[in-house]
DORO-981187 format. One record per residue (C-alpha): residue number from 1; residue in one letter; x negated, y, z. Coordinates in steps of 0.5 Angstrom, whole numbers, plus 500, padded with zeros to 3 digits. Example, Ala and Ser with C-alpha at 12.3 -4.5 7.8 and 13.67 -1.06 7.14 Angstrom:
% DORO-981187
REC / num / residu / u / v / w
REC / 1 / a / 475 / 491 / 516
REC / 2 / s / 473 / 498 / 514
% end
This chain:
% DORO-981187
REC / num / residu / u / v / w
REC / 1 / m / 530 / 518 / 506
REC / 2 / f / 528 / 512 / 509
REC / 3 / g / 534 / 508 / 506
REC / 4 / q / 532 / 509 / 499
REC / 5 / g / 525 / 507 / 500
REC / 6 / y / 527 / 501 / 504
REC / 7 / a / 532 / 499 / 498
REC / 8 / f / 526 / 501 / 493
REC / 9 / l / 522 / 496 / 496
REC / 10 / i / 527 / 491 / 496
REC / 11 / s / 528 / 492 / 488
REC / 12 / m / 521 / 491 / 487
REC / 13 / g / 521 / 484 / 490
REC / 14 / l / 516 / 487 / 495
REC / 15 / m / 520 / 485 / 501
REC / 16 / k / 521 / 478 / 498
REC / 17 / k / 513 / 477 / 499
REC / 18 / y / 512 / 482 / 505
REC / 19 / s / 515 / 484 / 511
REC / 20 / l / 515 / 492 / 512
REC / 21 / e / 510 / 491 / 518
REC / 22 / r / 506 / 486 / 514
REC / 23 / m / 505 / 491 / 509
REC / 24 / l / 503 / 496 / 514
REC / 25 / l / 498 / 492 / 517
REC / 26 / e / 495 / 490 / 510
REC / 27 / l / 494 / 498 / 508
REC / 28 / e / 491 / 499 / 515
REC / 29 / k / 485 / 494 / 513
REC / 30 / f / 483 / 500 / 508
REC / 31 / h / 475 / 500 / 508
REC / 32 / v / 472 / 507 / 507
REC / 33 / i / 465 / 508 / 508
REC / 34 / e / 462 / 515 / 509
REC / 35 / d / 455 / 517 / 506
REC / 36 / q / 450 / 522 / 509
REC / 37 / n / 453 / 527 / 504
REC / 38 / g / 460 / 526 / 507
REC / 39 / n / 462 / 523 / 501
REC / 40 / l / 467 / 518 / 502
REC / 41 / t / 468 / 511 / 498
REC / 42 / e / 473 / 506 / 498
REC / 43 / l / 471 / 499 / 498
REC / 44 / e / 474 / 494 / 494
REC / 45 / r / 482 / 493 / 495
REC / 46 / t / 485 / 486 / 497
REC / 47 / k / 490 / 483 / 492
REC / 48 / k / 495 / 484 / 497
REC / 49 / q / 493 / 492 / 498
REC / 50 / k / 493 / 492 / 490
REC / 51 / d / 500 / 489 / 490
REC / 52 / i / 503 / 494 / 495
REC / 53 / l / 500 / 500 / 492
REC / 54 / e / 502 / 499 / 485
REC / 55 / a / 509 / 498 / 487
REC / 56 / l / 509 / 504 / 491
REC / 57 / d / 506 / 508 / 486
REC / 58 / k / 512 / 506 / 481
REC / 59 / a / 516 / 509 / 486
REC / 60 / s / 520 / 516 / 485
REC / 61 / w / 520 / 519 / 492
REC / 62 / w / 523 / 526 / 490
% end
C-alpha cells in the first residue's frame, strides 16, 4: 500500500516540490479553534497545504 501511495505522490509531481517529511510537516501545521459549544473550525490553509491536500484528494486509495 505504501508503495502505491508513494508512486502516486511522484506521479502528481508533489515529490518534485516537497519531500515526504516536508509534506507531513506542512500538514501538521493545521490550525483549528474550538468555540464554547465545542464546534471546531479550521482556520485558513496555507498554499502549500492546499496543494498537498488537493493532490491527495485526487488519489484513489482503494
